[in-house]
Residue frames as qw, qx, qy, qz and C-alpha x, y, z in Angstrom:
[[0.369, 0.427, -0.817, -0.117, 86.49, 123.78, 115.72],
 [0.865, -0.218, -0.349, -0.286, 85.29, 120.25, 116.46],
 [0.588, -0.648, 0.442, -0.194, 86.38, 118.37, 119.58],
 [0.764, -0.137, 0.609, 0.163, 87.42, 115.26, 117.66],
 [0.454, 0.721, -0.348, -0.391, 89.40, 115.10, 114.41],
 [0.927, 0.020, 0.356, 0.113, 90.41, 112.07, 112.34],
 [0.098, 0.775, -0.519, -0.347, 93.70, 111.78, 110.47],
 [0.967, 0.253, 0.040, -0.020, 94.86, 109.31, 107.82],
 [0.677, 0.493, -0.277, 0.471, 98.49, 110.46, 107.91],
 [0.659, -0.565, -0.245, 0.432, 100.79, 110.80, 110.92],
 [0.455, 0.085, 0.101, 0.881, 102.84, 113.48, 109.14],
 [0.117, -0.588, -0.318, -0.734, 99.86, 115.81, 108.71],
 [0.618, -0.692, -0.372, -0.030, 98.91, 115.27, 112.35],
 [0.665, -0.373, -0.125, 0.635, 102.35, 116.13, 113.74],
 [0.292, 0.304, 0.214, 0.881, 102.61, 119.14, 111.43],
 [0.298, -0.693, -0.330, -0.567, 99.35, 120.58, 112.72],
 [0.698, -0.621, -0.296, 0.201, 100.29, 119.85, 116.33],
 [0.595, -0.134, -0.021, 0.792, 103.61, 121.66, 115.93],
 [0.089, 0.361, 0.250, 0.894, 101.86, 124.64, 114.38],
 [0.079, 0.227, 0.624, -0.744, 99.38, 124.73, 117.28],
 [0.366, -0.049, -0.431, -0.823, 96.51, 124.44, 114.82],
 [0.577, -0.311, -0.729, -0.196, 94.73, 121.93, 117.06],
 [0.026, 0.256, -0.542, 0.800, 94.58, 123.96, 120.26],
 [0.589, -0.118, 0.214, -0.770, 90.85, 123.44, 120.77],
 [0.771, 0.082, -0.574, -0.264, 90.95, 119.74, 119.91],
 [0.589, -0.507, 0.505, -0.377, 90.54, 117.34, 122.84],
 [0.774, -0.061, 0.630, 0.001, 90.75, 114.07, 120.93],
 [0.388, 0.588, -0.521, -0.481, 92.36, 112.85, 117.72],
 [0.888, 0.061, 0.445, -0.098, 91.90, 109.59, 115.86],
 [0.110, 0.673, -0.617, -0.392, 94.74, 108.30, 113.66],
 [0.877, 0.176, 0.442, -0.074, 94.21, 105.56, 111.06],
 [0.313, 0.757, -0.515, -0.252, 97.35, 105.11, 108.96],
 [0.995, 0.050, -0.025, -0.083, 97.87, 101.56, 107.64],
 [0.677, 0.480, -0.383, 0.406, 101.60, 101.91, 106.99],
 [0.102, -0.613, 0.461, -0.633, 102.16, 103.63, 110.33],
 [0.810, -0.366, 0.130, -0.439, 100.17, 100.99, 112.26],
 [0.992, -0.031, -0.011, 0.124, 102.79, 98.31, 111.53],
 [0.524, 0.582, -0.291, 0.550, 105.92, 100.46, 111.84],
 [0.674, -0.569, -0.363, 0.299, 107.20, 100.11, 115.39],
 [0.492, -0.076, -0.047, 0.866, 109.94, 102.71, 114.96],
 [0.053, -0.424, -0.281, -0.859, 107.49, 105.32, 113.63],
 [0.557, -0.655, -0.457, -0.228, 105.00, 104.59, 116.40],
 [0.666, -0.412, -0.286, 0.553, 107.71, 105.00, 119.02],
 [0.309, 0.087, 0.077, 0.944, 108.88, 108.30, 117.53],
 [0.236, -0.571, -0.426, -0.661, 105.31, 109.57, 117.32],
 [0.611, -0.680, -0.405, -0.015, 104.55, 108.98, 121.01],
 [0.588, -0.275, -0.151, 0.746, 107.86, 110.52, 122.08],
 [0.131, 0.236, 0.219, 0.938, 107.08, 113.63, 120.02],
 [0.381, -0.630, -0.512, -0.442, 103.49, 113.70, 121.23],
 [0.610, -0.564, -0.404, 0.382, 104.67, 113.88, 124.83],
 [0.397, -0.201, 0.002, 0.896, 106.73, 116.96, 123.99],
 [0.018, -0.241, -0.402, -0.883, 104.25, 118.70, 121.68],
 [0.529, -0.282, -0.083, -0.796, 100.80, 118.05, 123.15],
 [0.152, 0.076, -0.952, 0.255, 100.60, 115.52, 126.01],
 [0.345, 0.180, 0.564, -0.729, 97.03, 116.50, 126.99],
 [0.620, 0.257, -0.310, -0.673, 95.33, 115.47, 123.73],
 [0.741, -0.045, 0.641, -0.196, 93.67, 112.05, 123.79],
 [0.300, 0.471, -0.669, -0.490, 94.85, 109.87, 120.90],
 [0.858, 0.117, 0.445, -0.227, 92.98, 106.91, 119.46],
 [0.204, 0.665, -0.630, -0.346, 95.43, 105.03, 117.25],
 [0.972, 0.155, -0.030, -0.177, 95.44, 101.81, 115.22],
 [0.119, -0.656, 0.745, 0.024, 98.37, 99.45, 115.94],
 [0.805, 0.180, -0.522, -0.216, 98.94, 96.04, 114.36],
 [0.848, -0.507, 0.111, -0.109, 99.34, 93.28, 116.97],
 [0.898, 0.223, -0.124, 0.360, 102.64, 92.12, 115.43],
 [0.368, 0.572, -0.260, 0.685, 104.50, 95.25, 116.62],
 [0.544, -0.730, 0.046, -0.412, 103.13, 95.42, 120.16],
 [0.714, 0.039, -0.557, 0.423, 105.80, 94.73, 122.78],
 [0.508, -0.644, -0.411, 0.398, 106.69, 95.93, 126.26],
 [0.347, -0.136, 0.071, 0.925, 108.64, 98.90, 124.97],
 [0.139, -0.355, -0.433, -0.817, 105.66, 100.26, 123.04],
 [0.488, -0.615, -0.611, -0.102, 103.23, 99.33, 125.82],
 [0.477, -0.444, -0.313, 0.691, 105.31, 101.38, 128.25],
 [0.101, 0.016, 0.209, 0.973, 105.08, 104.39, 125.92],
 [0.324, -0.486, -0.607, -0.538, 101.33, 103.89, 125.53],
 [0.527, -0.577, -0.577, 0.240, 100.96, 103.76, 129.32],
 [0.353, -0.346, -0.150, 0.856, 102.73, 107.11, 129.67],
 [0.061, -0.077, -0.373, -0.923, 100.40, 108.72, 127.13],
 [0.469, 0.306, 0.454, -0.693, 96.74, 109.68, 127.09],
 [0.366, 0.311, -0.648, -0.591, 95.59, 107.18, 124.49],
 [0.814, 0.080, 0.481, -0.314, 93.54, 104.17, 123.41],
 [0.058, -0.380, 0.814, 0.436, 94.96, 101.49, 121.12],
 [0.819, 0.303, 0.123, -0.471, 92.80, 99.92, 118.41],
 [0.310, -0.341, 0.856, 0.235, 93.97, 96.47, 117.26],
 [0.641, 0.258, -0.417, -0.590, 92.75, 95.04, 113.92],
 [0.616, -0.140, 0.740, -0.231, 91.29, 91.59, 114.58],
 [0.674, 0.504, -0.317, -0.437, 91.89, 89.75, 111.31],
 [0.886, -0.107, 0.443, 0.083, 92.73, 86.31, 110.08],
 [0.016, -0.571, 0.642, 0.512, 95.21, 85.20, 107.42],
 [0.862, 0.353, 0.067, -0.357, 93.94, 83.49, 104.28],
 [0.083, -0.504, 0.834, 0.209, 95.86, 80.37, 103.24],
 [0.060, -0.027, -0.959, -0.276, 94.68, 77.72, 100.77],
 [0.411, -0.398, -0.472, -0.670, 91.12, 79.12, 100.90],
 [0.606, -0.523, -0.570, 0.183, 91.07, 78.80, 104.69],
 [0.093, -0.830, 0.120, -0.537, 90.97, 81.70, 107.15],
 [0.693, -0.122, -0.539, 0.462, 93.55, 81.16, 109.89],
 [0.274, -0.841, -0.003, -0.467, 93.11, 83.11, 113.11],
 [0.566, 0.199, -0.603, 0.526, 95.97, 83.22, 115.64],
 [0.552, -0.760, -0.261, -0.223, 94.36, 83.38, 119.08],
 [0.774, -0.357, -0.156, 0.500, 97.72, 82.92, 120.84],
 [0.398, 0.299, 0.072, 0.864, 99.13, 86.03, 119.16],
 [0.237, -0.663, -0.200, -0.681, 96.24, 88.24, 120.25],
 [0.743, -0.613, -0.267, 0.007, 96.16, 86.79, 123.78],
 [0.723, -0.152, -0.120, 0.663, 99.88, 87.42, 124.21],
 [0.224, 0.386, 0.098, 0.890, 99.70, 91.01, 122.94],
 [0.443, -0.696, -0.254, -0.504, 96.66, 91.82, 125.08],
 [0.792, -0.465, -0.279, 0.281, 98.46, 90.36, 128.10],
 [0.524, 0.064, -0.068, 0.846, 101.29, 92.85, 127.52],
 [0.100, -0.535, -0.188, -0.818, 98.86, 95.77, 127.24],
 [0.661, -0.641, -0.321, -0.223, 97.08, 94.66, 130.41],
 [0.748, -0.215, -0.275, 0.564, 100.43, 94.42, 132.20],
 [0.295, 0.034, -0.038, 0.954, 100.92, 98.14, 131.54],
 [0.118, 0.617, 0.595, -0.502, 97.22, 99.04, 132.05],
 [0.014, 0.178, -0.428, -0.886, 96.82, 100.29, 128.47],
 [0.579, 0.437, 0.413, -0.551, 93.27, 100.92, 127.22],
 [0.028, -0.212, 0.786, 0.581, 92.64, 98.97, 124.02],
 [0.706, 0.347, 0.328, -0.523, 89.86, 97.94, 121.67],
 [0.502, 0.019, 0.777, 0.379, 89.44, 95.82, 118.55],
 [0.435, 0.456, -0.244, -0.737, 88.61, 96.69, 114.94],
 [0.490, 0.069, 0.869, 0.023, 86.62, 93.85, 113.40],
 [0.445, 0.295, -0.378, -0.756, 84.99, 93.02, 110.09],
 [0.649, 0.118, 0.728, -0.187, 82.85, 90.27, 108.64],
 [0.717, 0.536, 0.445, 0.025, 82.82, 88.77, 105.17],
 [0.199, 0.918, -0.234, -0.249, 85.56, 91.09, 103.94],
 [0.130, -0.503, 0.826, 0.218, 87.98, 88.20, 103.44],
 [0.607, 0.183, -0.569, -0.523, 87.10, 85.57, 100.83],
 [0.489, -0.006, -0.867, 0.099, 87.51, 82.64, 103.23],
 [0.195, -0.100, 0.550, -0.806, 85.52, 84.24, 106.05],
 [0.349, -0.366, -0.815, -0.283, 82.33, 82.52, 107.21],
 [0.479, -0.645, -0.110, -0.585, 79.48, 83.43, 109.52],
 [0.884, -0.395, -0.228, 0.105, 80.68, 80.78, 111.98],
 [0.668, 0.101, -0.181, 0.715, 84.23, 82.14, 111.90],
 [0.031, -0.583, -0.003, -0.812, 82.96, 85.69, 112.47],
 [0.682, -0.624, -0.136, -0.357, 81.01, 84.60, 115.54],
 [0.881, -0.226, -0.208, 0.360, 84.01, 82.72, 116.90],
 [0.436, 0.330, -0.132, 0.827, 86.21, 85.81, 116.48],
 [0.303, -0.637, -0.046, -0.707, 83.64, 87.94, 118.27],
 [0.839, -0.501, -0.200, -0.074, 83.35, 85.46, 121.15],
 [0.780, -0.027, -0.184, 0.597, 87.13, 85.42, 121.46],
 [0.194, 0.521, -0.038, 0.830, 87.36, 89.21, 121.29],
 [0.519, -0.678, -0.092, -0.513, 84.88, 89.69, 124.13],
 [0.891, -0.346, -0.239, 0.173, 86.76, 87.17, 126.30],
 [0.622, 0.140, -0.170, 0.751, 89.80, 89.51, 126.28],
 [0.234, -0.774, -0.407, 0.424, 87.85, 92.40, 127.87],
 [0.352, 0.276, 0.230, 0.865, 88.46, 95.08, 125.19],
 [0.045, 0.344, 0.324, -0.880, 87.24, 98.56, 126.07],
 [0.573, 0.525, 0.095, -0.622, 85.29, 98.61, 122.79],
 [0.519, 0.082, 0.764, 0.374, 84.80, 96.62, 119.59],
 [0.315, 0.602, -0.086, -0.729, 84.39, 98.61, 116.39],
 [0.627, 0.308, 0.685, 0.209, 83.01, 97.31, 113.10],
 [0.099, -0.352, 0.301, 0.881, 84.16, 99.48, 110.22],
 [0.016, 0.257, 0.796, 0.547, 81.47, 98.11, 107.90],
 [0.141, -0.741, -0.656, 0.019, 78.53, 99.33, 109.96],
 [0.238, -0.648, -0.092, 0.718, 80.28, 102.65, 110.61],
 [0.021, -0.344, 0.464, 0.816, 80.78, 103.30, 106.90],
 [0.723, 0.383, 0.359, -0.450, 77.73, 101.28, 105.74],
 [0.415, 0.570, -0.628, -0.329, 80.13, 99.66, 103.26],
 [0.813, -0.158, 0.494, -0.264, 78.79, 96.13, 103.61],
 [0.169, -0.357, 0.838, 0.377, 80.53, 93.21, 101.90],
 [0.690, 0.207, -0.376, -0.584, 79.07, 91.15, 99.07],
 [0.894, -0.179, 0.339, -0.232, 78.02, 87.56, 99.59],
 [0.161, 0.530, -0.809, -0.196, 80.37, 84.72, 98.72],
 [0.699, 0.013, -0.668, -0.257, 80.08, 80.98, 98.35],
 [0.525, -0.152, -0.737, 0.398, 80.81, 80.56, 102.08],
 [0.048, -0.329, -0.450, 0.829, 79.14, 83.70, 103.47],
 [0.121, 0.570, 0.730, 0.357, 75.58, 84.07, 102.17],
 [0.057, -0.468, -0.103, -0.876, 73.70, 87.35, 101.92],
 [0.654, -0.605, -0.340, -0.300, 71.35, 86.13, 104.68],
 [0.776, -0.350, -0.274, 0.448, 74.29, 85.41, 106.97],
 [0.348, 0.253, -0.037, 0.902, 75.77, 88.83, 106.14],
 [0.354, -0.617, -0.207, -0.671, 72.52, 90.39, 107.35],
 [0.798, -0.522, -0.299, 0.042, 72.74, 88.34, 110.54],
 [0.685, -0.053, -0.183, 0.703, 76.38, 89.36, 111.03],
 [0.077, 0.469, 0.054, 0.878, 75.52, 93.03, 110.54],
 [0.574, -0.644, -0.248, -0.441, 72.76, 92.75, 113.15],
 [0.832, -0.386, -0.254, 0.307, 75.06, 91.06, 115.66],
 [0.516, 0.168, -0.089, 0.835, 77.76, 93.66, 115.03],
 [0.152, -0.571, -0.107, -0.800, 75.30, 96.51, 115.58],
 [0.733, -0.595, -0.278, -0.178, 73.97, 94.85, 118.74],
 [0.773, -0.187, -0.219, 0.565, 77.53, 94.55, 120.04],
 [0.257, 0.368, -0.007, 0.893, 78.21, 98.19, 119.26],
 [0.407, -0.630, -0.190, -0.634, 75.03, 99.26, 121.07],
 [0.812, -0.540, -0.197, -0.099, 75.18, 97.02, 124.12],
 [0.846, -0.227, -0.095, 0.474, 78.92, 96.54, 124.66],
 [0.503, 0.188, 0.032, 0.843, 80.81, 99.51, 123.20],
 [0.134, -0.544, -0.127, -0.819, 78.39, 102.44, 123.38],
 [0.703, -0.589, -0.279, -0.283, 76.90, 100.86, 126.50],
 [0.032, 0.687, -0.585, 0.430, 80.33, 100.84, 128.20],
 [0.907, -0.283, -0.031, -0.310, 79.82, 97.28, 129.40],
 [0.603, 0.454, -0.621, 0.209, 83.41, 96.04, 129.50],
 [0.128, -0.457, 0.672, -0.568, 83.69, 96.06, 133.32],
 [0.552, -0.056, 0.651, -0.518, 80.75, 93.71, 133.89],
 [0.699, 0.303, -0.322, -0.563, 79.74, 92.08, 130.59],
 [0.508, 0.225, -0.831, -0.015, 81.51, 88.73, 130.99],
 [0.083, -0.011, 0.801, -0.592, 80.28, 88.46, 134.58],
 [0.581, 0.243, 0.219, -0.746, 76.72, 89.09, 133.38],
 [0.644, 0.344, -0.530, -0.432, 77.09, 86.60, 130.52],
 [0.129, 0.295, -0.933, 0.159, 78.41, 83.65, 132.56],
 [0.411, 0.097, 0.749, -0.511, 75.18, 82.67, 134.41],
 [0.674, 0.439, 0.000, -0.594, 73.27, 82.64, 131.10],
 [0.631, -0.158, 0.732, 0.203, 75.58, 79.91, 129.74],
 [0.661, 0.683, 0.300, 0.082, 75.49, 81.28, 126.19],
 [0.619, 0.069, 0.167, 0.764, 78.19, 82.73, 123.97],
 [0.060, -0.500, -0.068, 0.861, 78.67, 86.46, 123.50],
 [0.114, 0.064, -0.595, -0.793, 77.62, 86.22, 119.84],
 [0.219, -0.456, -0.848, -0.156, 74.41, 84.41, 120.82],
 [0.175, -0.609, -0.469, 0.615, 73.72, 87.08, 123.42],
 [0.018, 0.392, -0.197, -0.898, 74.18, 89.83, 120.82],
 [0.146, -0.166, -0.792, -0.569, 72.00, 87.93, 118.33],
 [0.213, -0.589, -0.766, 0.144, 69.24, 87.81, 120.97],
 [0.128, -0.590, -0.220, 0.767, 69.71, 91.50, 121.76],
 [0.017, 0.114, -0.508, -0.854, 69.46, 92.31, 118.05],
 [0.196, -0.452, -0.817, -0.301, 66.01, 90.66, 118.00],
 [0.245, -0.661, -0.523, 0.479, 65.09, 92.73, 121.07],
 [0.113, -0.378, 0.143, 0.908, 66.24, 95.87, 119.23],
 [0.097, -0.202, -0.711, -0.667, 63.97, 95.02, 116.31],
 [0.279, -0.597, -0.752, -0.025, 61.00, 94.66, 118.67],
 [0.301, -0.742, -0.331, 0.499, 61.81, 97.95, 120.40],
 [0.391, 0.885, 0.184, 0.173, 62.47, 100.10, 117.32],
 [0.229, -0.892, 0.355, 0.161, 66.16, 100.62, 118.03],
 [0.863, 0.039, 0.404, 0.301, 67.77, 98.35, 115.43],
 [0.337, -0.265, 0.444, 0.787, 70.20, 99.24, 112.63],
 [0.152, 0.435, 0.720, 0.518, 67.32, 99.17, 110.15],
 [0.132, -0.846, -0.508, 0.095, 65.34, 101.68, 112.21],
 [0.310, 0.749, -0.051, 0.583, 68.14, 104.23, 111.95],
 [0.634, -0.770, -0.059, 0.028, 68.89, 104.10, 115.66],
 [0.496, 0.605, -0.394, 0.483, 72.27, 105.60, 116.58],
 [0.736, -0.513, -0.376, 0.233, 73.57, 104.48, 120.00],
 [0.516, -0.045, -0.134, 0.845, 76.21, 107.21, 119.99],
 [0.058, -0.426, -0.211, -0.878, 73.49, 109.87, 119.65],
 [0.611, -0.636, -0.332, -0.334, 71.62, 109.03, 122.87],
 [0.299, -0.722, 0.472, -0.408, 72.60, 109.55, 126.48],
 [0.311, 0.254, -0.904, 0.150, 74.47, 106.69, 128.11],
 [0.351, -0.008, 0.680, -0.643, 71.82, 106.51, 130.82],
 [0.751, 0.280, -0.020, -0.598, 69.24, 105.63, 128.15],
 [0.621, 0.355, -0.692, -0.099, 71.45, 102.81, 126.89],
 [0.005, 0.211, -0.854, 0.476, 71.84, 101.59, 130.46],
 [0.614, 0.109, 0.397, -0.674, 68.07, 101.39, 130.81],
 [0.780, 0.357, -0.355, -0.371, 67.95, 99.30, 127.62],
 [0.365, 0.366, -0.836, 0.185, 70.69, 97.02, 128.95],
 [0.237, -0.107, 0.761, -0.594, 68.86, 96.44, 132.23],
 [0.737, 0.206, 0.133, -0.630, 65.52, 95.75, 130.56],
 [0.745, 0.369, -0.516, -0.206, 67.06, 93.17, 128.24],
 [0.223, 0.328, -0.849, 0.350, 69.16, 91.57, 130.99],
 [0.481, -0.057, 0.573, -0.662, 66.12, 91.25, 133.22],
 [0.833, 0.271, -0.085, -0.474, 64.28, 89.42, 130.43],
 [0.621, 0.413, -0.666, 0.023, 67.24, 87.11, 129.75],
 [0.007, -0.278, 0.819, -0.502, 67.74, 86.29, 133.43],
 [0.670, 0.058, 0.385, -0.632, 64.04, 85.50, 133.79],
 [0.798, 0.373, -0.338, -0.331, 64.21, 83.32, 130.66],
 [0.567, 0.338, -0.720, 0.214, 67.13, 81.36, 132.17],
 [0.732, -0.578, -0.349, -0.091, 65.52, 81.22, 135.65],
 [0.599, 0.028, -0.326, 0.731, 68.27, 83.37, 137.17],
 [0.170, -0.830, -0.246, -0.471, 66.01, 86.04, 138.65],
 [0.692, -0.673, -0.156, 0.210, 67.71, 85.69, 142.06],
 [0.656, -0.134, 0.118, 0.733, 70.92, 87.14, 140.58],
 [0.287, 0.690, 0.351, 0.564, 69.41, 90.15, 138.87],
 [0.321, -0.936, -0.143, 0.006, 69.32, 92.49, 141.88],
 [0.613, -0.543, 0.272, 0.505, 73.10, 92.23, 142.30],
 [0.540, 0.265, 0.486, 0.635, 73.61, 92.51, 138.55],
 [0.068, 0.884, 0.349, 0.302, 71.48, 95.66, 138.42],
 [0.450, -0.857, 0.057, 0.245, 73.62, 97.19, 141.17],
 [0.652, -0.237, 0.413, 0.590, 76.82, 96.31, 139.29],
 [0.405, 0.534, 0.490, 0.558, 75.56, 97.75, 136.00],
 [0.076, -0.940, -0.261, -0.205, 74.25, 100.97, 137.54],
 [0.536, -0.761, 0.131, 0.341, 77.33, 101.59, 139.72],
 [0.595, -0.089, 0.455, 0.656, 79.77, 101.07, 136.85],
 [0.270, 0.696, 0.478, 0.464, 77.55, 103.20, 134.62],
 [0.252, -0.956, -0.143, 0.046, 77.63, 106.00, 137.18],
 [0.587, -0.534, 0.300, 0.528, 81.43, 105.86, 137.36],
 [0.519, 0.237, 0.523, 0.633, 81.69, 106.00, 133.56],
 [0.101, 0.853, 0.391, 0.331, 79.40, 109.03, 133.34],
 [0.404, -0.875, 0.037, 0.263, 81.41, 110.86, 135.98],
 [0.606, -0.313, 0.435, 0.588, 84.63, 110.07, 134.13],
 [0.392, 0.272, 0.596, 0.647, 83.40, 110.91, 130.63],
 [0.015, -0.715, -0.431, -0.551, 80.69, 113.53, 131.11],
 [0.144, 0.207, -0.439, 0.862, 81.43, 114.80, 134.60],
 [0.566, -0.413, -0.248, -0.670, 77.89, 113.96, 135.73],
 [0.017, -0.175, 0.836, -0.520, 77.58, 113.08, 139.40],
 [0.639, -0.286, -0.431, -0.570, 74.64, 111.09, 140.75],
 [0.385, -0.300, 0.704, -0.516, 73.19, 109.28, 143.77],
 [0.583, 0.027, -0.739, -0.337, 72.20, 105.59, 143.61],
 [0.711, -0.338, 0.396, -0.473, 70.14, 103.39, 145.88],
 [0.473, 0.365, -0.796, -0.090, 71.90, 100.02, 146.02],
 [0.896, -0.327, -0.120, -0.275, 71.17, 96.65, 147.60],
 [0.901, -0.112, -0.129, 0.399, 74.86, 95.83, 148.13],
 [0.377, -0.798, 0.138, 0.450, 77.85, 97.73, 149.49],
 [0.545, 0.812, -0.178, -0.106, 79.75, 99.37, 146.61],
 [0.144, -0.677, 0.721, 0.031, 83.09, 98.04, 147.90],
 [0.643, 0.006, 0.764, -0.047, 81.72, 94.51, 147.40],
 [0.677, 0.664, 0.281, -0.146, 80.32, 95.35, 143.97],
 [0.353, 0.870, -0.342, -0.037, 83.70, 96.69, 142.86],
 [0.488, -0.537, 0.688, 0.008, 85.67, 93.74, 144.24],
 [0.196, 0.316, -0.857, -0.356, 86.95, 90.70, 142.29],
 [0.322, 0.179, 0.876, -0.311, 84.09, 88.70, 143.82],
 [0.515, 0.535, 0.144, -0.654, 81.79, 90.39, 141.31],
 [0.254, 0.434, -0.721, -0.477, 83.40, 88.42, 138.48],
 [0.217, -0.148, -0.961, -0.091, 81.47, 85.33, 139.60],
 [0.399, -0.309, -0.053, -0.862, 77.92, 86.59, 140.02],
 [0.787, -0.300, -0.485, -0.236, 76.47, 83.30, 141.31],
 [0.652, -0.141, -0.520, 0.533, 79.13, 82.99, 144.01],
 [0.048, 0.259, -0.175, 0.949, 78.79, 86.69, 144.79],
 [0.571, -0.375, -0.176, -0.709, 75.08, 86.30, 145.57],
 [0.837, -0.250, -0.486, 0.006, 75.74, 83.16, 147.62],
 [0.692, -0.150, -0.384, 0.593, 78.50, 84.65, 149.79],
 [0.163, 0.187, -0.117, 0.961, 78.09, 88.43, 149.97],
 [0.059, -0.563, -0.705, 0.426, 75.61, 89.90, 152.45],
 [0.119, 0.724, 0.423, 0.531, 73.14, 92.45, 151.14],
 [0.315, -0.452, -0.326, 0.769, 73.48, 95.97, 152.52],
 [0.209, 0.819, 0.456, 0.277, 70.97, 98.53, 151.32],
 [0.397, -0.513, -0.049, 0.760, 72.60, 101.92, 151.01],
 [0.363, 0.914, 0.179, -0.016, 72.48, 105.25, 149.23],
 [0.693, -0.221, 0.250, 0.640, 75.69, 106.07, 147.40],
 [0.250, 0.926, -0.019, -0.283, 76.89, 109.31, 145.87],
 [0.780, 0.131, 0.302, 0.532, 79.24, 108.92, 142.89],
 [0.044, 0.979, 0.027, -0.195, 81.26, 112.07, 142.29],
 [0.620, 0.665, -0.239, 0.341, 84.39, 113.52, 140.71],
 [0.755, -0.552, -0.045, 0.350, 87.31, 112.79, 143.04],
 [0.173, -0.847, 0.289, 0.411, 90.60, 114.65, 143.01],
 [0.128, -0.442, 0.764, 0.452, 92.23, 112.20, 140.59],
 [0.209, -0.079, -0.883, -0.412, 89.43, 109.87, 139.47],
 [0.593, -0.410, -0.310, -0.620, 85.74, 109.12, 140.08],
 [0.119, 0.114, -0.831, 0.531, 84.99, 108.21, 143.69],
 [0.516, -0.500, -0.540, -0.438, 81.99, 107.41, 145.90],
 [0.040, -0.187, 0.679, -0.709, 80.73, 107.83, 149.44],
 [0.286, -0.433, -0.852, -0.073, 77.91, 106.07, 151.28],
 [0.223, -0.398, 0.051, -0.888, 75.20, 108.41, 152.49],
 [0.172, 0.097, 0.811, -0.551, 73.02, 107.95, 155.53],
 [0.225, -0.364, -0.748, -0.507, 69.54, 106.63, 154.69]]
């Protein structure tokens, strides 16, 4: 039996869990539109899940309108990731997007340390535009989601052009979405992406547009058939570092790249220990305690104020979570 199973109905999922038909399953993904906006049903589901099978990881879609502290507390007690649809509302041929709503709901999830991501689309609403899509993506990245999924590139069900979203812009949007999937989501970049972006003084969507061009030149674009989920994370990390080095050189920020490389590689090592159980040893130019501190969020200030300390660091599986120790050189 596969390790991951998708469900479109919460009833069929609970039925199989009760019958112990999912014993070998480690992760389930639930996409039920009616369920995603029913707070009472969501609450009942997580209460039952705790009793029936608390060890299964659940990826579940929840509409932002129903997220509150009560649900966030239940999410925090469960082994789960919440996917939030990032959509606008069409009114008088205008697409309205409520940033305050999403910011408030994400703040609640962060308060309870709940892992969350966004589900996004482009051109699927009549009033959507290429500019509006890029603005939504920039906003989404600013909220530090664990991942950003684009259902259209997953299903290859691309929208048709409209009077406000041309076929050329749809191609651009698809490329940006795929670049985001590769670099940010599959590349597990949430911990350091905004810190890496700030010195470049460009938007996230511009960064992904530039990376999409890089993918074309390096035969790893959507058109080439490249699948970021089918390669090792370490290979994606090498791609990230190569592109970042080029961008930092382009913006004359080479002096910051050594620290950035340390940050990317250390966080990558932690993610591989957590997700694949692969331990490793890194040679760093800065102390890992500094790299993992809040100072890292401002890379320019970090390089100006933090003293370099070359060290060899082993990242390993700790008793409760990934850990590290500095080795003698």
